[in-house]
C-alpha positions as CSV (number, residue, x, y, z in Angstrom):
1,M,136.0,139.7,125.8
2,T,136.2,143.4,125.0
3,T,138.0,145.6,122.5
4,P,138.9,149.4,122.4
5,D,135.6,149.8,120.5
6,G,133.5,147.9,122.9
7,P,132.5,144.2,123.3
8,A,133.7,142.0,120.6
9,R,131.3,140.3,118.2
10,F,131.7,136.6,117.6
11,A,131.2,137.3,113.8
12,D,134.5,139.3,113.9
13,F,136.4,136.0,114.3
14,G,135.2,134.5,111.0
15,P,134.8,130.8,110.2
16,P,136.9,128.2,112.0
17,R,140.4,127.5,110.6
18,R,140.7,124.5,108.4
19,V,142.4,121.6,110.2
20,E,144.5,118.9,108.7
21,G,144.6,115.5,110.5
22,G,141.9,116.4,113.1
23,L,139.6,113.8,114.8
24,K,136.6,113.6,112.5
25,A,133.4,111.9,113.5
26,R,132.9,108.6,111.8
27,S,129.2,109.4,111.3
28,T,128.8,111.7,108.4
29,R,125.0,112.2,108.7
30,G,122.2,111.6,111.2
31,A,122.8,110.6,114.8
32,I,126.2,110.0,116.3
33,G,126.8,107.0,118.4
34,R,126.5,103.3,117.5
35,S,126.6,101.4,120.8
36,W,123.9,101.5,123.5
37,W,126.3,103.2,125.9
38,S,127.3,106.0,123.5
39,R,123.7,106.6,122.4
40,R,122.7,106.7,126.1
41,F,125.4,109.2,126.9
42,L,124.2,111.5,124.2
43,E,120.6,111.0,125.2
44,V,121.4,112.2,128.7
45,L,123.2,115.3,127.3
46,E,120.3,116.1,125.0
47,S,117.8,115.6,127.9
48,F,119.4,118.6,129.5
49,A,117.7,120.8,126.9
50,L,121.0,122.2,125.5
51,G,119.2,123.0,122.2
52,T,121.2,124.1,119.1
53,R,124.4,124.1,121.0
54,L,124.9,120.5,120.4
55,T,123.9,120.8,116.8
56,R,126.6,123.4,116.1
57,G,129.1,121.1,118.0
58,R,128.2,118.1,115.8
59,A,129.1,120.1,112.6
60,Y,132.5,120.9,114.3
61,A,133.0,117.2,115.1
62,R,132.3,116.1,111.5
63,R,134.7,118.8,110.1
64,G,137.6,117.4,112.1
65,Q,138.1,120.6,114.3
66,V,138.9,118.5,117.4
67,L,142.7,118.1,117.4
68,R,143.1,115.9,120.5
69,L,140.8,114.1,123.0
70,D,142.1,112.3,126.1
71,V,140.1,110.5,128.8
72,A,141.4,110.2,132.4
73,P,139.7,109.4,135.6
74,G,137.3,112.3,136.4
75,L,138.6,114.4,133.5
76,V,138.3,114.6,129.7
77,T,140.6,117.1,128.0
78,A,140.5,118.2,124.4
79,S,141.9,120.7,122.0
80,V,139.6,122.3,119.5
81,Q,140.5,124.6,116.6
82,G,138.3,127.6,116.2
83,S,138.8,130.8,114.2
84,R,141.8,132.0,116.2
85,P,145.4,130.8,115.5
86,D,145.6,128.9,118.7
87,P,143.2,126.0,119.4
88,Y,140.9,126.4,122.4
89,P,141.6,124.1,125.5
90,V,138.5,122.1,126.6
91,R,138.0,120.4,130.0
92,I,135.0,118.2,130.9
93,G,135.0,117.0,134.5
94,L,132.8,114.2,135.9
95,A,133.4,112.8,139.4
96,A,135.4,109.6,139.5
97,Y,134.2,107.2,142.1
98,P,136.6,106.5,145.0
99,D,138.1,103.1,145.5
100,E,135.6,102.0,148.2
101,V,132.8,102.5,145.7
102,W,134.6,100.6,143.0
103,D,135.3,97.8,145.5
104,R,131.6,97.4,145.9
105,I,130.9,97.5,142.2
106,E,133.7,95.0,141.4
107,A,132.3,92.6,144.0
108,E,128.9,92.8,142.3
109,L,130.4,92.3,138.9
110,A,132.6,89.4,140.0
111,G,129.7,87.7,141.7
112,Q,127.8,87.3,138.4
113,A,129.6,85.3,135.7
114,F,127.5,87.0,133.1
115,F,129.0,90.4,133.7
116,S,132.6,89.1,134.0
117,A,132.1,87.2,130.7
118,R,130.8,90.2,128.8
119,L,133.5,92.6,130.2
120,L,136.3,90.2,129.6
121,A,135.0,90.0,126.1
122,G,135.4,93.8,125.8
123,D,131.6,94.6,125.9
124,L,129.3,96.5,128.2
125,P,125.9,94.7,128.7
126,P,122.9,97.0,129.1
127,E,122.3,95.6,132.4
128,L,125.4,97.3,133.7
129,E,123.6,100.6,134.0
130,E,121.2,99.0,136.4
131,L,124.0,97.5,138.4
132,F,125.8,100.8,138.8
133,A,122.5,102.6,139.9
134,A,121.9,99.8,142.5
135,A,125.3,100.3,143.9
136,G,124.6,104.1,144.3
137,A,127.0,105.0,141.6
138,P,125.2,106.0,138.5
139,L,127.1,105.3,135.3
140,F,126.0,108.4,133.5
141,P,125.4,112.0,134.8
142,A,121.9,112.7,136.2
143,T,122.0,116.5,135.8
144,V,124.1,118.9,133.9
145,D,125.5,120.3,137.1
146,E,127.4,117.1,137.5
147,L,129.6,118.1,134.5
148,D,132.3,120.6,135.1
149,Q,132.6,122.3,131.6
150,H,135.3,124.7,130.6
151,C,136.5,126.1,127.3
152,G,139.1,128.8,126.5
153,C,136.9,130.4,123.9
154,P,135.2,133.8,124.4
155,D,131.7,132.4,124.0
156,F,129.7,132.7,127.3
157,A,127.4,129.7,126.4
158,V,127.9,126.4,128.2
159,P,128.3,124.1,126.4
160,C,129.8,126.2,123.5
161,K,130.3,124.6,120.1
162,H,133.8,123.5,121.1
163,L,132.6,121.7,124.1
164,A,129.7,120.2,122.2
165,A,132.1,118.9,119.5
166,S,134.2,117.2,122.3
167,F,131.0,115.6,123.6
168,Y,130.3,114.0,120.2
169,L,133.9,112.8,119.7
170,L,133.8,111.5,123.3
171,A,130.7,109.4,122.4
172,E,132.5,107.9,119.5
173,A,135.6,107.3,121.6
174,F,133.2,105.2,123.9
175,D,132.1,103.3,120.8
176,A,135.7,102.4,119.9
177,D,136.6,101.5,123.4
178,P,133.7,101.2,126.0
179,F,136.3,101.0,128.9
180,Q,137.0,104.7,128.3
181,L,133.5,105.4,129.8
182,L,134.5,103.3,133.0
183,Q,137.9,105.1,133.1
184,W,136.2,108.4,133.2
185,R,134.4,107.0,136.3
186,G,137.7,105.9,137.8
187,R,138.7,102.5,136.6
188,N,140.7,101.8,133.5
189,R,140.5,98.5,131.5
190,A,143.6,96.8,133.0
191,E,142.7,97.6,136.6
192,L,139.1,96.5,136.3
193,L,139.8,93.3,134.4
194,D,142.7,92.3,136.7
195,R,140.4,92.9,139.7
196,L,137.6,90.8,138.3
197,R,140.0,88.0,137.5
198,T,141.4,88.1,141.1
199,L,138.0,88.1,142.7
200,R,136.6,85.3,140.5
201,G,139.7,83.2,141.2
202,A,139.9,84.0,144.9
203,G,137.8,81.0,146.0
204,A,139.7,78.5,144.0
205,T,143.1,79.8,145.1
206,L,142.1,79.7,148.8
207,D,140.7,76.2,148.6
208,A,144.0,75.0,147.0
209,V,146.0,75.9,150.2
210,P,147.0,72.7,151.9
211,A,145.6,72.3,155.4
212,D,149.0,71.6,156.9
213,R,150.3,74.9,155.8
214,A,147.4,77.0,157.1
215,A,149.2,77.6,160.4
216,A,152.8,76.2,160.1
217,P,154.7,76.7,163.5
218,G,157.3,79.4,163.1
219,G,156.1,80.1,159.5
220,P,155.9,83.6,158.2
221,A,152.8,85.5,158.9
222,G,150.5,86.3,156.0
223,P,147.4,85.1,154.3
224,T,148.9,81.5,154.0
225,Y,150.6,81.1,157.4
226,G,149.1,81.9,160.8
227,A,146.3,84.1,159.6
228,A,142.8,83.3,158.6
229,P,142.5,83.7,154.8
230,P,140.0,86.4,153.6
231,E,136.5,85.4,152.7
232,P,136.2,84.7,149.0
233,P,133.5,86.7,147.2
234,V,130.1,84.9,146.9
235,T,129.5,84.1,143.3
236,G,127.0,82.3,141.1
237,A,123.8,80.8,142.4
238,A,125.1,81.1,146.0
239,R,124.5,84.8,145.9
240,V,120.7,84.2,145.5
241,L,120.3,80.8,147.3
242,G,122.6,81.3,150.2
243,G,120.2,83.3,152.3
244,L,117.1,81.1,151.8
245,P,115.7,79.2,154.8
246,A,116.1,75.4,154.9
247,I,113.2,73.5,153.4
248,P,111.9,70.2,154.8
249,P,112.5,67.2,152.6
250,T,108.8,66.7,152.0
251,D,108.3,70.3,150.8
252,A,111.4,70.1,148.7
253,V,109.9,67.3,146.7
254,D,106.7,69.2,146.1
255,R,108.7,72.3,144.9
256,F,111.2,70.4,142.8
257,W,110.1,71.9,139.6
258,L,109.6,75.5,141.0
259,A,112.2,78.2,141.0
260,P,113.4,78.9,144.5
261,V,113.3,82.7,143.8
262,P,111.4,84.7,141.2
263,L,113.0,84.8,137.9
264,P,113.8,88.1,136.3
265,D,111.4,89.5,133.7
266,R,114.2,90.0,131.2
267,P,117.0,87.5,131.3
268,P,120.5,88.8,130.4
269,T,121.7,88.3,126.9
270,L,125.1,87.0,125.8
271,A,125.5,87.8,122.1
272,A,128.9,88.0,120.5
273,G,129.2,90.0,117.2
274,P,131.8,89.4,114.5
275,E,134.0,92.3,115.9
276,L,134.4,90.6,119.3
277,L,138.2,90.6,119.0
278,L,138.2,94.4,118.3
279,R,136.2,95.0,121.5
280,Q,138.8,93.1,123.6
281,L,141.8,95.2,122.4
282,A,142.5,98.8,123.1
283,P,142.5,101.2,120.1
284,P,145.8,101.3,118.3
285,G,148.1,104.3,118.5
286,A,147.9,107.1,116.1
287,E,150.9,105.8,114.1
288,L,148.9,102.7,113.2
289,G,145.7,104.5,112.4
290,G,144.1,105.1,115.8
291,P,140.3,104.6,116.2
292,G,139.8,105.2,112.6
293,L,141.6,101.9,111.8
294,V,139.4,100.1,114.4
295,E,136.3,101.4,112.6
296,R,137.6,100.3,109.2
297,L,138.4,96.9,110.5
298,R,135.0,96.7,112.2
299,R,133.2,97.2,108.9
300,A,135.4,94.6,107.3
301,Y,134.6,92.1,110.1
302,R,130.9,92.7,109.7
303,E,131.1,92.3,106.0
304,F,133.0,89.0,106.3
305,G,130.5,87.7,108.9
306,R,127.5,88.6,106.8
307,P,125.5,85.5,105.5
308,R,125.9,85.0,101.9
309,P,122.9,83.9,99.7
310,A,123.1,80.4,98.5
311,A,124.2,80.0,94.9
312,D,121.6,78.9,92.4
313,P,121.9,75.3,91.5
314,E,123.3,74.4,88.1
315,P,120.5,73.8,85.5
316,G,120.1,70.2,84.7
317,P,119.7,68.7,81.3
318,D,116.2,69.0,79.7
């Protein structure tokens, strides 16, 4: 930006304007990010050697300078108040995966009850990152070039403090609703969970079709009449055991107590915290308190679920 006297100095703009009702980071000191996925997201950003740019943005996030933050497939938009009267528009793009990639990911998720149970409970297991990587669709950006960053401020640095503040608020939005991370990659909560329920129930639904209706003469064409039903997804132990060669009965007796395939070094965990219900529900609207209400309820749930010390027994008579 230039003025009649030459290039404008950023100091000429003064401190940022005070904001009422902005989105303040819930963390008031130290690191931002409570869940493994939000911390991992910020770790990836910090690994890009962005230096003090993120530090300045953290202060903006804690002051409440971010007025709005919205997550859509492939795009995060925000509005950040700086020193000028009008807030700066912020856009952060990250490629959303196409339907064929999500079809492959959803088939993998539906094939393992562990993942379906955790997602239906509103949680993202750490093993999810490995599953996405194995499907050729990393959950987090691998290089800074994968992020398309734009801000309406005159600062030439990328990210500027307005973009950095949006990153920190985005990490806390992932804390409040982990499905926003998946929505950024192309699948919202309702679409993903509906798809998993459909895939998990496909086998039972197809088995329930009566044989005499499979090809009724003159019946309407479709998956039930006159057409071969689609193959249900392979789920459970069949995913691992289905391709193993047949074992002679004599060898089967000798191997009865041995695992048919190598066991994983680290088995999946299924732990449910006291705020399980909050993770299953989307954040309430702003009129009810927004993500801030969720965080207050989360602290209350944790307090209620904390073990209480046993009361001292009443002293007996001497």
